[in-house]
N, C-alpha and C positions, 0 to 999 in steps of 0.2 A: 274481404281478403286484405291482409295487412301489407305494409310496405317496409322495406329494409333499405337503409342508407348506409353505405360502407365508405368511410373516409380514410384518407392517408394510405391508399393502396399504391404500392410501388408501380412505377411506369412499366417496368418489365412484365409484371403480373397482368396488368391491363392489356398490354400488347399480346401476351400469350392467350388471354381469354378471348380477345377479339379474333385472333387467328384460329383458335379452336372453334369458335362460333361460325366463322366464315367457312371453315372446312366442312361443317355439318349443315350449312345453309340456313342458319338462324341468327337472330340478333344476339349481341353480347348479353343483354338482359335475360333473354330466354335461356342461353347457355348457363348463365349464373344460376338461374332457378333450377335447371336440370342437375347441375353439380350439387347444389344444396339438397335436392330431392334424393339423389343417389347416395350421398353420404349420411344424411340424417333421416331420410324418409322411411316409410313403412316397408319399402321393397327390400330393405336390408334384412338378411336372415342370419341366424347363428351359423358360425363356421363349424362344420363337422370334422371328425377325424379323417373321413374320406377326402374332404376338400384339402386338408393339410397334406395328406399323403400324395394326392394328385399334383400338388404344387411343388413338391420336392423334386430337385433335379435328379437325373439318372445317376446311380451310384456305381456304375461299372457293369462288367460281365459277371455271370455266376461264378466263373473260375476265380475271380478276385476274392471270393468269400469261401473257397474250398478249404477244408481242413485236412491236415495229414491224417492218414488212417492210424487210429490208436489201437495198438494190440494189447493194451492193458498192462498190468504189472504182476509180477510173481508175488503170491501171498503164501506165507507159511501158516499152515493150519495146525 
């Protein structure tokens, strides 16, 4: 198994990583591995159109999209 050393990380990022790890009951190193696995790992799957639609916010009520009744137009034949 390889090693990864990350230098010049902002103190705020390190603080947030440690907080996130503590919230989940694991070390900062374990949390770092989990983040990398989630973002780059094999568990990532292609996003489907269904996923995109489910993530869209509600667009309002059906009445918001109602059309006026169209009676057509007179046509000279």
